[in-house]
All heavy atoms as an XYZ file, in Angstrom:
878
protein
N     -29.700   -102.787    -47.428
C     -30.561   -103.907    -47.524
C     -30.264   -104.933    -46.417
O     -31.136   -105.605    -45.967
C     -30.423   -104.556    -48.898
C     -30.939   -103.709    -49.982
S     -31.491   -104.771    -51.268
C     -31.666   -103.575    -52.510
N     -29.020   -104.946    -46.109
C     -28.673   -105.899    -45.055
C     -29.316   -105.488    -43.749
O     -29.604   -106.335    -42.931
C     -27.150   -105.956    -44.920
C     -26.469   -106.610    -46.082
C     -24.969   -106.627    -45.909
O     -24.510   -106.512    -44.759
O     -24.287   -106.670    -46.940
N     -29.501   -104.185    -43.582
C     -30.109   -103.717    -42.374
C     -31.542   -104.187    -42.269
O     -32.059   -104.447    -41.204
C     -30.062   -102.198    -42.325
C     -28.664   -101.639    -42.183
C     -28.649   -100.140    -42.201
O     -29.690    -99.518    -42.067
O     -27.537    -99.621    -42.324
N     -32.228   -104.246    -43.386
C     -33.618   -104.681    -43.392
C     -33.714   -106.151    -43.038
O     -34.695   -106.608    -42.520
C     -34.251   -104.414    -44.738
C     -34.450   -102.961    -45.037
C     -35.037   -102.747    -46.421
O     -35.177   -103.690    -47.219
N     -35.347   -101.505    -46.735
N     -32.683   -106.860    -43.390
C     -32.708   -108.298    -43.113
C     -32.487   -108.624    -41.641
O     -32.878   -109.672    -41.189
C     -31.642   -108.995    -43.956
C     -31.925   -109.007    -45.418
C     -30.848   -109.724    -46.182
C     -31.122   -109.684    -47.692
N     -30.069   -110.341    -48.439
N     -31.856   -107.690    -40.962
C     -31.632   -107.952    -39.547
C     -32.967   -108.020    -38.834
O     -33.867   -107.212    -39.105
C     -30.758   -106.851    -38.947
C     -29.333   -106.928    -39.346
C     -28.567   -105.869    -38.598
C     -27.111   -105.925    -39.028
N     -26.342   -104.901    -38.345
N     -33.046   -108.945    -37.986
C     -34.280   -109.055    -37.210
C     -34.296   -107.994    -36.130
O     -33.267   -107.678    -35.543
C     -34.340   -110.432    -36.567
C     -34.510   -111.546    -37.564
C     -34.611   -112.858    -36.843
C     -34.723   -113.996    -37.834
N     -34.789   -115.276    -37.137
N     -35.431   -107.475    -35.965
C     -35.616   -106.500    -34.901
C     -35.589   -107.268    -33.556
O     -36.262   -108.240    -33.391
C     -36.909   -105.749    -35.048
C     -36.901   -104.848    -36.211
C     -38.110   -104.013    -36.193
N     -38.088   -103.077    -37.314
C     -39.064   -102.228    -37.587
N     -40.122   -102.195    -36.795
N     -38.968   -101.431    -38.607
N     -34.776   -106.714    -32.731
C     -34.667   -107.324    -31.395
C     -35.667   -106.670    -30.502
O     -35.693   -105.462    -30.327
C     -33.240   -107.146    -30.849
C     -33.145   -107.758    -29.443
C     -32.246   -107.750    -31.795
N     -36.516   -107.478    -29.902
C     -37.507   -106.953    -28.989
C     -36.880   -106.835    -27.600
O     -36.150   -107.723    -27.155
C     -38.705   -107.889    -28.906
C     -39.531   -107.918    -30.184
C     -40.742   -108.773    -29.989
C     -41.591   -108.816    -31.229
N     -42.772   -109.660    -31.062
N     -37.223   -105.741    -26.974
C     -36.757   -105.568    -25.632
C     -37.586   -106.428    -24.692
O     -38.826   -106.461    -24.808
C     -36.853   -104.105    -25.153
C     -35.930   -103.194    -25.885
C     -35.994   -101.812    -25.304
C     -35.028   -100.887    -26.006
N     -35.087    -99.542    -25.492
N     -36.930   -107.118    -23.867
C     -37.638   -107.980    -22.921
C     -37.924   -107.192    -21.656
O     -37.069   -106.515    -21.082
C     -36.787   -109.193    -22.584
C     -36.713   -110.180    -23.686
C     -36.049   -111.419    -23.156
N     -35.994   -112.422    -24.201
C     -35.475   -113.615    -24.033
N     -34.952   -113.950    -22.871
N     -35.475   -114.483    -25.017
N     -39.092   -107.331    -21.211
C     -39.493   -106.760    -19.947
C     -39.194   -107.762    -18.860
O     -39.373   -108.965    -19.030
C     -40.961   -106.427    -19.894
C     -41.318   -105.196    -20.665
C     -42.724   -104.848    -20.327
N     -43.086   -103.575    -20.958
C     -44.247   -103.006    -20.810
N     -45.171   -103.616    -20.079
N     -44.498   -101.877    -21.353
N     -38.755   -107.247    -17.742
C     -38.519   -108.127    -16.622
C     -39.865   -108.612    -16.084
O     -40.770   -107.796    -15.884
C     -37.795   -107.401    -15.498
C     -36.364   -107.188    -15.734
C     -35.819   -106.492    -14.531
N     -34.536   -107.057    -14.147
C     -33.836   -106.640    -13.157
N     -34.276   -105.683    -12.378
N     -32.694   -107.211    -12.849
N     -39.946   -109.830    -15.874
C     -41.175   -110.365    -15.282
C     -40.936   -110.570    -13.789
O     -40.013   -111.259    -13.392
C     -41.541   -111.714    -15.948
C     -41.949   -111.548    -17.361
C     -42.474   -112.861    -17.946
C     -42.910   -112.671    -19.372
N     -43.423   -113.897    -19.933
N     -41.757   -109.876    -13.041
C     -41.658   -110.012    -11.588
C     -42.682   -111.045    -11.123
O     -43.801   -111.108    -11.643
C     -41.982   -108.648    -10.911
C     -40.935   -107.606    -11.159
C     -41.182   -106.495    -11.980
C     -39.685   -107.699    -10.539
C     -40.224   -105.541    -12.147
C     -38.721   -106.732    -10.733
C     -38.996   -105.662    -11.548
O     -38.045   -104.716    -11.725
N     -42.306   -111.770    -10.159
C     -43.237   -112.729     -9.589
C     -44.289   -111.941     -8.821
O     -44.054   -110.825     -8.377
C     -42.517   -113.729     -8.682
O     -42.033   -113.039     -7.542
N     -45.461   -112.512     -8.658
C     -46.526   -111.819     -7.934
C     -46.116   -111.436     -6.489
O     -46.515   -110.408     -5.988
C     -47.681   -112.786     -7.917
C     -47.442   -113.720     -9.076
C     -45.955   -113.788     -9.224
N     -45.308   -112.270     -5.866
C     -44.862   -111.973     -4.509
C     -44.002   -110.730     -4.466
O     -44.130   -109.917     -3.563
N     -43.078   -110.589     -5.428
C     -42.220   -109.428     -5.460
C     -43.001   -108.170     -5.774
O     -42.733   -107.074     -5.240
C     -41.128   -109.598     -6.486
C     -40.030   -110.556     -6.033
C     -38.914   -110.578     -7.048
C     -37.795   -111.489     -6.623
N     -36.701   -111.531     -7.591
N     -43.960   -108.296     -6.637
C     -44.796   -107.136     -7.010
C     -45.621   -106.652     -5.813
O     -45.663   -105.469     -5.527
C     -45.744   -107.514     -8.160
C     -46.589   -106.352     -8.624
C     -47.314   -106.689     -9.835
N     -46.295   -106.746    -10.909
C     -46.554   -106.688    -12.162
N     -47.796   -106.635    -12.584
N     -45.592   -106.744    -13.073
N     -46.216   -107.615     -5.080
C     -46.985   -107.219     -3.910
C     -46.073   -106.633     -2.826
O     -46.431   -105.609     -2.184
C     -47.733   -108.459     -3.353
C     -48.851   -108.851     -4.338
C     -48.327   -108.193     -1.982
C     -49.548   -110.169     -4.021
N     -44.896   -107.196     -2.648
C     -43.949   -106.652     -1.662
C     -43.523   -105.250     -2.015
O     -43.415   -104.369     -1.146
C     -42.752   -107.593     -1.517
N     -43.265   -104.987     -3.280
C     -42.830   -103.640     -3.666
C     -43.982   -102.633     -3.518
O     -43.754   -101.507     -3.048
C     -42.297   -103.632     -5.089
O     -43.316   -103.951     -6.029
N     -45.201   -103.011     -3.836
C     -46.336   -102.106     -3.652
C     -46.563   -101.838     -2.164
O     -46.804   -100.694     -1.762
C     -47.609   -102.683     -4.343
C     -47.433   -102.644     -5.863
C     -48.844   -101.919     -3.917
C     -48.527   -103.354     -6.629
N     -46.458   -102.897     -1.352
C     -46.629   -102.720      0.066
C     -45.539   -101.808      0.662
O     -45.811   -100.971      1.526
C     -46.625   -104.070      0.792
N     -44.329   -101.952      0.173
C     -43.238   -101.080      0.645
C     -43.468    -99.621      0.300
O     -43.236    -98.741      1.093
N     -43.988    -99.399     -0.915
C     -44.266    -98.034     -1.322
C     -45.388    -97.435     -0.495
O     -45.318    -96.290     -0.005
C     -44.635    -97.987     -2.822
C     -43.402    -98.300     -3.650
C     -45.243    -96.636     -3.216
C     -43.677    -98.495     -5.141
N     -46.437    -98.198     -0.227
C     -47.567    -97.724      0.575
C     -47.120    -97.445      2.002
O     -47.450    -96.395      2.581
C     -48.720    -98.767      0.557
C     -49.810    -98.399      1.581
C     -49.336    -98.813     -0.843
N     -46.344    -98.334      2.596
C     -45.858    -98.104      3.956
C     -44.935    -96.890      4.019
O     -45.029    -96.077      4.931
C     -45.124    -99.376      4.454
C     -46.132   -100.494      4.707
C     -44.336    -99.090      5.749
C     -45.506   -101.818      5.009
N     -44.113    -96.725      3.018
C     -43.250    -95.538      2.945
C     -44.046    -94.247      2.883
O     -43.711    -93.268      3.542
N     -45.120    -94.262      2.068
C     -45.983    -93.062      1.994
C     -46.662    -92.769      3.326
O     -46.757    -91.607      3.739
C     -46.996    -93.234      0.885
C     -46.472    -93.125     -0.538
C     -47.571    -93.457     -1.526
C     -45.939    -91.721     -0.813
N     -47.127    -93.821      4.000
C     -47.791    -93.597      5.290
C     -46.764    -93.063      6.298
O     -47.113    -92.154      7.095
C     -48.423    -94.882      5.817
C     -49.776    -95.159      5.253
C     -50.068    -96.378      4.647
C     -50.806    -94.216      5.348
C     -51.317    -96.614      4.150
C     -52.062    -94.468      4.849
C     -52.325    -95.673      4.238
N     -45.563    -93.552      6.307
C     -44.557    -93.030      7.209
C     -44.230    -91.598      6.904
O     -44.094    -90.749      7.825
C     -43.286    -93.889      7.100
C     -43.335    -95.250      7.800
C     -42.073    -96.020      7.506
C     -43.516    -95.086      9.271
N     -44.126    -91.254      5.653
C     -43.855    -89.855      5.254
C     -44.988    -88.933      5.678
O     -44.740    -87.849      6.237
C     -43.614    -89.788      3.766
C     -43.193    -88.443      3.176
C     -41.826    -88.052      3.738
C     -43.128    -88.519      1.674
N     -46.199    -89.339      5.476
C     -47.377    -88.554      5.891
C     -47.406    -88.409      7.394
O     -47.673    -87.334      7.951
C     -48.656    -89.149      5.342
C     -48.696    -88.959      3.796
C     -49.874    -88.501      5.975
C     -49.796    -89.736      3.118
N     -47.113    -89.500      8.113
C     -47.128    -89.477      9.588
C     -46.065    -88.536     10.147
O     -46.347    -87.788     11.086
N     -44.886    -88.560      9.590
C     -43.825    -87.676     10.073
C     -44.210    -86.199      9.768
O     -44.001    -85.326     10.618
C     -42.477    -88.048      9.411
C     -41.438    -86.967      9.645
C     -41.958    -89.374      9.951
N     -44.770    -85.975      8.625
C     -45.181    -84.611      8.276
C     -46.309    -84.123      9.204
O     -46.255    -82.954      9.653
N     -47.266    -84.974      9.529
C     -48.343    -84.598     10.435
C     -47.806    -84.332     11.844
O     -48.228    -83.378     12.504
C     -49.416    -85.684     10.466
N     -46.889    -85.164     12.322
C     -46.301    -84.966     13.631
C     -45.528    -83.659     13.703
O     -45.618    -82.930     14.679
C     -45.403    -86.125     13.985
N     -44.791    -83.335     12.674
C     -44.061    -82.082     12.592
C     -45.016    -80.888     12.622
O     -44.787    -79.896     13.340
C     -43.168    -82.052     11.342
C     -42.338    -80.834     11.240
C     -41.224    -80.631     12.031
C     -42.644    -79.835     10.292
C     -40.435    -79.486     11.927
C     -41.882    -78.682     10.179
C     -40.788    -78.511     11.007
N     -46.081    -80.975     11.860
C     -47.084    -79.892     11.818
C     -47.704    -79.689     13.185
O     -47.828    -78.579     13.679
C     -48.135    -80.221     10.792
C     -49.289    -79.246     10.775
C     -49.180    -77.995     10.204
C     -50.518    -79.591     11.357
C     -50.202    -77.092     10.228
C     -51.579    -78.707     11.369
C     -51.418    -77.462     10.788
O     -52.449    -76.583     10.819
N     -48.114    -80.777     13.832
C     -48.752    -80.672     15.157
C     -47.798    -80.121     16.199
O     -48.202    -79.327     17.048
C     -49.303    -82.033     15.587
C     -50.517    -82.516     14.797
C     -50.863    -83.966     15.222
C     -51.692    -81.606     14.942
N     -46.536    -80.544     16.146
C     -45.549    -79.996     17.088
C     -45.386    -78.490     16.917
O     -45.340    -77.751     17.903
C     -44.212    -80.726     16.921
C     -43.125    -80.105     17.759
C     -43.072    -80.405     19.124
C     -42.188    -79.249     17.209
C     -42.074    -79.835     19.905
C     -41.209    -78.689     18.004
C     -41.146    -78.981     19.327
O     -40.174    -78.396     20.102
N     -45.297    -78.041     15.669
C     -45.152    -76.606     15.419
C     -46.391    -75.828     15.873
O     -46.257    -74.719     16.397
C     -44.858    -76.337     13.948
C     -43.422    -76.596     13.601
O     -42.550    -76.600     14.472
N     -43.153    -76.879     12.329
N     -47.546    -76.386     15.666
C     -48.802    -75.716     16.088
C     -48.833    -75.612     17.618
O     -49.178    -74.570     18.178
C     -50.030    -76.465     15.590
C     -50.241    -76.368     14.116
C     -50.585    -74.934     13.730
O     -51.347    -74.247     14.389
N     -49.964    -74.493     12.634
N     -48.451    -76.701     18.302
C     -48.451    -76.671     19.763
C     -47.432    -75.696     20.282
O     -47.694    -74.927     21.229
C     -48.164    -78.093     20.302
C     -48.091    -78.240     21.779
C     -49.468    -77.978     22.424
C     -47.593    -79.611     22.175
N     -46.283    -75.689     19.688
C     -45.187    -74.761     20.114
C     -45.624    -73.303     19.952
O     -45.411    -72.486     20.839
C     -43.906    -75.046     19.325
C     -42.724    -74.308     19.875
O     -42.599    -74.245     21.124
O     -41.910    -73.808     19.071
N     -46.245    -72.967     18.813
C     -46.678    -71.594     18.600
C     -47.813    -71.210     19.531
O     -47.881    -70.063     20.026
C     -47.083    -71.388     17.137
O     -48.261    -72.096     16.856
N     -48.673    -72.170     19.859
C     -49.778    -71.887     20.818
C     -49.231    -71.597     22.203
O     -49.653    -70.659     22.883
C     -50.767    -73.063     20.849
O     -51.280    -73.275     19.546
C     -51.898    -72.773     21.818
N     -48.275    -72.381     22.636
C     -47.674    -72.171     23.962
C     -46.967    -70.811     23.992
O     -47.067    -70.055     24.970
C     -46.703    -73.304     24.317
C     -45.843    -72.977     25.518
C     -47.472    -74.605     24.539
N     -46.241    -70.462     22.916
C     -45.595    -69.158     22.856
C     -46.610    -67.999     22.944
O     -46.387    -67.016     23.660
C     -44.772    -69.012     21.576
C     -43.488    -69.867     21.636
O     -43.094    -70.262     22.732
O     -42.909    -70.122     20.557
N     -47.713    -68.139     22.225
C     -48.761    -67.090     22.264
C     -49.364    -66.959     23.658
O     -49.633    -65.864     24.131
C     -49.840    -67.357     21.239
C     -49.559    -66.818     19.878
C     -50.728    -66.969     18.986
N     -50.910    -68.410     18.824
C     -52.036    -68.999     18.512
N     -53.106    -68.322     18.327
N     -52.119    -70.285     18.375
N     -49.580    -68.112     24.312
C     -50.162    -68.053     25.649
C     -49.180    -67.408     26.641
O     -49.592    -66.651     27.527
C     -50.538    -69.461     26.126
C     -51.762    -70.053     25.489
C     -51.940    -71.492     25.932
C     -52.993    -69.257     25.786
N     -47.914    -67.714     26.511
C     -46.956    -67.119     27.405
C     -46.795    -65.625     27.143
O     -46.555    -64.868     28.122
C     -45.599    -67.803     27.273
C     -45.571    -69.190     27.908
O     -46.382    -69.452     28.788
N     -44.695    -70.020     27.430
N     -46.902    -65.184     25.938
C     -46.780    -63.749     25.636
C     -48.009    -62.983     26.083
O     -47.927    -61.822     26.443
C     -46.580    -63.567     24.144
C     -45.209    -63.998     23.661
C     -45.105    -63.957     22.154
O     -46.057    -63.513     21.475
O     -44.024    -64.321     21.641
N     -49.203    -63.606     26.045
C     -50.438    -62.892     26.344
C     -50.772    -62.852     27.833
O     -51.804    -62.328     28.199
C     -51.581    -63.522     25.591
O     -51.875    -64.812     26.091
N     -49.919    -63.395     28.668
C     -50.220    -63.377     30.119
C     -50.110    -61.985     30.713
O     -50.743    -61.666     31.689
C     -49.279    -64.347     30.884
O     -47.950    -63.994     30.640
C     -49.569    -65.763     30.517
N     -49.277    -61.137     30.117
C     -49.116    -59.758     30.586
C     -48.328    -59.660     31.892
O     -48.422    -58.642     32.563
N     -47.552    -60.674     32.225
C     -46.792    -60.598     33.463
C     -45.479    -59.857     33.204
O     -44.912    -59.910     32.125
C     -46.457    -62.007     33.947
C     -47.653    -62.880     34.352
C     -47.173    -64.270     34.743
C     -48.386    -62.238     35.511
N     -45.003    -59.191     34.234
C     -43.739    -58.466     34.120
C     -42.588    -59.455     34.048
O     -42.724    -60.642     34.379
C     -43.558    -57.500     35.277
O     -43.439    -58.249     36.473
N     -41.407    -58.960     33.709
C     -40.233    -59.811     33.601
C     -39.848    -60.402     34.958
O     -39.365    -61.504     35.063
C     -39.067    -59.051     32.981
N     -40.119    -59.635     36.005
C     -39.824    -60.121     37.354
C     -40.688    -61.307     37.734
O     -40.221    -62.257     38.390
C     -40.016    -58.996     38.382
C     -39.048    -57.830     38.184
C     -39.442    -56.645     39.009
O     -40.568    -56.629     39.594
O     -38.642    -55.689     39.073
N     -41.921    -61.290     37.325
C     -42.843    -62.387     37.627
C     -42.572    -63.599     36.785
O     -42.921    -64.714     37.163
C     -44.311    -61.930     37.411
C     -44.845    -60.902     38.326
C     -45.310    -61.407     39.672
N     -46.155    -62.552     39.615
C     -47.470    -62.585     39.767
N     -48.084    -61.450     39.958
N     -48.124    -63.698     39.736
N     -41.999    -63.428     35.633
C     -41.720    -64.560     34.743
C     -40.470    -65.340     35.138
O     -40.217    -66.424     34.639
C     -41.550    -64.081     33.300
C     -42.831    -63.530     32.668
S     -44.131    -64.751     32.495
C     -43.488    -65.686     31.129
N     -39.666    -64.791     36.060
C     -38.476    -65.502     36.528
C     -38.892    -66.751     37.314
O     -39.849    -66.763     38.068
C     -37.601    -64.605     37.400
C     -36.898    -63.566     36.591
O     -36.735    -63.710     35.389
N     -36.471    -62.481     37.238
N     -38.110    -67.775     37.184
C     -38.389    -69.008     37.890
C     -37.913    -68.874     39.330
O     -36.787    -68.457     39.604
C     -37.649    -70.197     37.218
C     -37.890    -71.484     37.989
C     -38.100    -70.341     35.781
N     -38.803    -69.176     40.271
C     -38.437    -69.105     41.690
C     -38.291    -70.516     42.244
O     -39.090    -71.382     41.946
C     -39.524    -68.350     42.449
C     -39.651    -66.885     42.049
C     -40.716    -66.186     42.865
O     -41.522    -66.821     43.496
N     -40.703    -64.881     42.846
N     -37.313    -70.711     43.058
C     -37.114    -71.987     43.721
C     -37.609    -71.906     45.158
O     -37.661    -70.824     45.756
C     -35.650    -72.416     43.695
O     -34.883    -71.418     44.355
C     -35.133    -72.582     42.281
N     -37.927    -73.034     45.689
C     -38.384    -73.101     47.082
C     -37.197    -73.420     47.954
O     -37.080    -74.516     48.493
C     -39.519    -74.121     47.217
C     -40.618    -73.829     46.189
C     -40.115    -74.071     48.632
C     -41.699    -74.878     46.166
N     -36.271    -72.494     48.041
C     -35.062    -72.747     48.817
C     -35.286    -72.495     50.308
O     -34.562    -73.083     51.128
C     -33.916    -71.872     48.299
O     -34.293    -70.526     48.440
N     -36.269    -71.679     50.681
C     -36.514    -71.407     52.065
C     -37.484    -72.395     52.681
O     -37.844    -72.252     53.862
C     -37.001    -69.973     52.257
C     -38.159    -69.639     51.377
O     -38.565    -70.484     50.576
O     -38.717    -68.527     51.533
N     -37.952    -73.385     51.955
C     -38.812    -74.464     52.451
C     -40.129    -73.961     53.029
O     -40.660    -74.487     53.983
C     -38.094    -75.333     53.473
C     -36.807    -75.991     52.995
C     -37.166    -77.146     52.160
C     -35.863    -77.903     51.781
N     -36.105    -79.081     51.030
N     -40.721    -72.961     52.406
C     -41.989    -72.447     52.811
C     -43.088    -73.033     51.907
O     -42.887    -73.185     50.698
C     -42.037    -70.912     52.717
C     -41.099    -70.198     53.662
C     -41.517    -70.383     55.120
O     -42.700    -70.366     55.426
N     -40.561    -70.566     55.987
N     -44.254    -73.347     52.476
C     -45.366    -73.852     51.650
C     -45.805    -72.788     50.629
O     -45.756    -71.595     50.912
C     -46.477    -74.137     52.632
C     -45.807    -74.259     53.941
C     -44.604    -73.381     53.879
N     -46.202    -73.249     49.461
C     -46.656    -72.371     48.419
C     -48.037    -72.813     47.952
O     -48.273    -73.992     47.737
C     -45.659    -72.414     47.200
C     -46.173    -71.575     46.046
C     -44.295    -71.965     47.650
N     -48.939    -71.853     47.765
C     -50.268    -72.128     47.241
C     -50.402    -71.514     45.850
O     -49.973    -70.388     45.641
C     -51.367    -71.582     48.159
O     -51.349    -72.261     49.405
N     -51.023    -72.270     44.976
C     -51.210    -71.835     43.598
C     -52.670    -72.003     43.227
O     -53.283    -73.025     43.511
C     -50.318    -72.686     42.643
C     -50.504    -72.255     41.217
C     -48.853    -72.615     43.042
N     -53.234    -70.972     42.567
C     -54.580    -71.047     42.081
C     -54.565    -71.456     40.638
O     -53.973    -70.779     39.802
C     -55.300    -69.693     42.250
C     -56.727    -69.599     41.682
C     -57.626    -70.548     42.456
C     -57.215    -68.176     41.744
N     -55.208    -72.579     40.300
C     -55.281    -73.059     38.931
C     -56.686    -72.837     38.397
O     -57.673    -73.284     38.971
C     -54.950    -74.558     38.874
C     -53.590    -74.995     39.395
C     -53.493    -76.503     39.473
C     -52.485    -74.428     38.529
N     -56.767    -72.090     37.301
C     -58.055    -71.852     36.642
C     -58.017    -72.518     35.249
O     -57.164    -72.193     34.438
C     -58.313    -70.334     36.464
C     -58.395    -69.535     37.750
C     -58.475    -68.056     37.417
C     -59.570    -69.945     38.560
N     -58.959    -73.405     35.015
C     -59.046    -74.073     33.752
C     -60.084    -73.301     32.932
O     -61.250    -73.213     33.315
C     -59.457    -75.548     33.883
C     -59.545    -76.224     32.559
C     -58.460    -76.267     34.785
N     -59.637    -72.712     31.824
C     -60.514    -71.839     31.032
C     -60.852    -72.500     29.703
O     -59.967    -73.020     29.013
C     -59.801    -70.492     30.799
C     -60.672    -69.600     29.933
C     -59.483    -69.818     32.110
N     -62.150    -72.480     29.401
C     -62.641    -72.988     28.095
C     -62.884    -71.772     27.250
O     -63.783    -70.975     27.525
C     -63.906    -73.776     28.290
C     -64.461    -74.295     26.991
O     -63.676    -74.422     26.043
O     -65.658    -74.610     26.936
N     -62.053    -71.563     26.208
C     -62.173    -70.365     25.394
C     -62.232    -70.761     23.941
O     -61.370    -71.480     23.434
C     -60.996    -69.446     25.651
C     -61.042    -68.168     24.881
C     -59.989    -67.205     25.314
N     -58.641    -67.796     25.293
C     -57.551    -67.155     25.641
N     -57.615    -65.938     26.069
N     -56.408    -67.757     25.593
N     -63.236    -70.287     23.253
C     -63.374    -70.560     21.844
C     -63.230    -69.242     21.077
O     -63.258    -68.150     21.664
C     -64.730    -71.186     21.522
C     -64.864    -72.559     22.161
C     -66.152    -73.244     21.743
N     -66.246    -74.556     22.348
C     -66.977    -74.820     23.400
N     -67.690    -73.892     23.996
N     -67.006    -76.040     23.893
N     -63.081    -69.335     19.773
C     -62.809    -68.145     18.947
C     -63.967    -67.142     19.004
O     -63.748    -65.927     19.055
C     -62.531    -68.531     17.517
N     -65.194    -67.645     19.005
C     -66.338    -66.730     18.932
C     -67.000    -66.446     20.298
O     -68.012    -65.807     20.357
C     -67.377    -67.239     17.952
C     -67.861    -68.645     18.345
O     -67.175    -69.300     19.145
O     -68.923    -69.044     17.842
N     -66.408    -66.959     21.399
C     -67.016    -66.780     22.702
C     -65.976    -66.230     23.686
O     -64.780    -66.364     23.486
C     -67.511    -68.123     23.251
C     -68.621    -68.726     22.470
C     -69.050    -70.065     23.044
O     -68.493    -70.500     24.066
O     -69.972    -70.686     22.487
N     -66.515    -65.649     24.744
C     -65.619    -65.195     25.838
C     -65.282    -66.421     26.675
O     -66.061    -67.334     26.831
C     -66.351    -64.169     26.686
C     -65.481    -63.561     27.752
C     -66.224    -62.499     28.522
O     -67.393    -62.269     28.300
N     -65.551    -61.847     29.456
N     -64.093    -66.437     27.255
C     -63.631    -67.579     28.033
C     -64.431    -67.755     29.293
O     -64.870    -66.812     29.930
N     -64.620    -69.054     29.678
C     -65.317    -69.367     30.914
C     -64.402    -70.269     31.726
O     -63.691    -71.096     31.184
C     -66.599    -70.165     30.631
C     -67.576    -69.464     29.744
C     -68.793    -70.360     29.600
N     -68.467    -71.532     28.824
C     -68.903    -71.761     27.604
N     -69.632    -70.874     27.037
N     -68.587    -72.862     26.985
N     -64.454    -70.127     33.038
C     -63.650    -70.970     33.921
C     -64.423    -72.253     34.207
O     -65.533    -72.210     34.756
C     -63.328    -70.215     35.209
O     -62.583    -71.084     36.055
N     -63.887    -73.372     33.789
C     -64.541    -74.669     33.987
C     -64.220    -75.196     35.371
O     -65.067    -75.805     36.008
C     -64.076    -75.679     32.956
C     -64.613    -75.395     31.561
O     -65.720    -74.833     31.459
O     -63.959    -75.743     30.615
N     -62.983    -75.039     35.808
C     -62.547    -75.600     37.062
C     -61.700    -74.570     37.811
O     -60.919    -73.849     37.205
C     -61.742    -76.852     36.843
O     -62.449    -77.820     36.152
N     -61.863    -74.548     39.118
C     -61.051    -73.709     39.974
C     -60.414    -74.633     41.025
O     -61.111    -75.286     41.773
C     -61.882    -72.614     40.654
C     -62.562    -71.733     39.620
C     -61.028    -71.787     41.570
C     -63.562    -70.745     40.190
N     -59.098    -74.687     41.029
C     -58.379    -75.592     41.916
C     -57.320    -74.776     42.680
O     -56.567    -74.008     42.094
C     -57.665    -76.700     41.081
C     -58.685    -77.454     40.259
C     -56.884    -77.642     42.016
C     -58.039    -78.382     39.229
N     -57.284    -74.976     43.993
C     -56.221    -74.406     44.825
C     -55.290    -75.561     45.154
O     -55.681    -76.536     45.744
C     -56.764    -73.757     46.092
C     -55.641    -73.229     46.969
C     -57.717    -72.632     45.767
N     -54.024    -75.369     44.789
C     -53.032    -76.413     45.005
C     -51.981    -75.859     45.990
O     -51.460    -74.771     45.798
C     -52.333    -76.808     43.695
C     -51.291    -77.891     43.840
S     -50.627    -78.427     42.273
C     -49.814    -76.975     41.707
N     -51.714    -76.629     47.045
C     -50.698    -76.246     48.031
C     -49.564    -77.242     48.001
O     -49.772    -78.452     48.079
C     -51.313    -76.181     49.426
O     -52.386    -75.264     49.412
C     -50.301    -75.734     50.463
N     -48.336    -76.726     47.876
C     -47.162    -77.562     47.906
C     -46.394    -77.292     49.192
O     -46.065    -76.140     49.495
C     -46.253    -77.221     46.682
C     -46.923    -77.328     45.328
C     -46.010    -76.742     44.263
C     -47.249    -78.749     45.027
N     -46.120    -78.358     49.932
C     -45.400    -78.202     51.200
C     -44.083    -78.985     51.091
O     -44.050    -80.207     51.221
C     -46.229    -78.756     52.352
C     -45.659    -78.368     53.695
O     -44.474    -78.042     53.802
N     -46.497    -78.417     54.723
N     -42.946    -78.273     50.866
C     -41.666    -78.953     50.688
C     -41.130    -79.533     52.002
O     -40.331    -80.452     51.999
C     -40.743    -77.901     50.146
C     -41.377    -76.605     50.523
C     -42.846    -76.868     50.629
N     -41.583    -79.045     53.161
C     -41.125    -79.596     54.423
C     -41.594    -81.025     54.639
O     -40.881    -81.887     55.141
C     -41.608    -78.721     55.601
C     -40.923    -77.375     55.604
O     -39.788    -77.229     55.203
N     -41.656    -76.367     56.019
N     -42.838    -81.298     54.223
C     -43.427    -82.637     54.411
C     -43.453    -83.454     53.141
O     -43.941    -84.584     53.129
C     -44.839    -82.488     54.959
C     -44.926    -81.787     56.283
C     -46.343    -81.567     56.726
O     -47.297    -81.839     55.999
N     -46.520    -81.088     57.959
N     -42.924    -82.890     52.038
C     -42.966    -83.541     50.720
C     -44.411    -83.973     50.349
O     -44.667    -85.089     49.921
C     -42.034    -84.737     50.645
C     -40.602    -84.323     50.508
O     -40.360    -83.227     49.983
O     -39.708    -85.112     50.902
N     -45.365    -83.059     50.545
C     -46.761    -83.337     50.250
C     -47.341    -82.206     49.433
O     -46.857    -81.082     49.452
C     -47.564    -83.506     51.543
C     -47.249    -84.708     52.348
C     -48.171    -84.852     53.504
C     -47.826    -86.096     54.281
N     -48.702    -86.259     55.432
N     -48.399    -82.570     48.714
C     -49.165    -81.553     48.007
C     -50.649    -81.853     48.218
O     -51.051    -83.015     48.464
C     -48.811    -81.579     46.503
O     -49.201    -82.781     45.949
N     -51.455    -80.829     48.119
C     -52.888    -80.989     48.314
C     -53.633    -80.139     47.282
O     -53.162    -79.040     46.941
C     -53.312    -80.600     49.739
N     -54.719    -80.675     46.804
C     -55.527    -79.922     45.830
C     -56.955    -79.875     46.333
O     -57.503    -80.864     46.800
C     -55.489    -80.618     44.464
C     -54.123    -80.625     43.850
S     -54.008    -81.554     42.325
C     -54.978    -80.540     41.235
N     -57.568    -78.719     46.261
C     -58.909    -78.496     46.703
C     -59.751    -77.972     45.595
O     -59.399    -77.080     44.876
C     -58.929    -77.521     47.891
C     -60.280    -77.113     48.413
C     -60.992    -78.307     49.060
C     -60.114    -75.996     49.418
């Protein structure tokens, strides 16, 4: 009976000021945006990396051609650059054709 006489103690809820409540909600929202941004950046980096790997594998060049060559003999080098627009359902088309010449003797380059 004595137990019944005891008053029930109500649990008090912490009352947050409106400023603290807004600050905590803003912190949660900013944290979520940061988490989503980091995840999107990681996804895009992996997609770009796998695309570059696929392009390098599909060139069909021999191992000798894939070796990096230096211009130690100081001879001019010309490179043909083809910009290809290729979609999944279409055959690739060359949008731009550029001939680039590098001249290490004069420290100049030219593009045509």
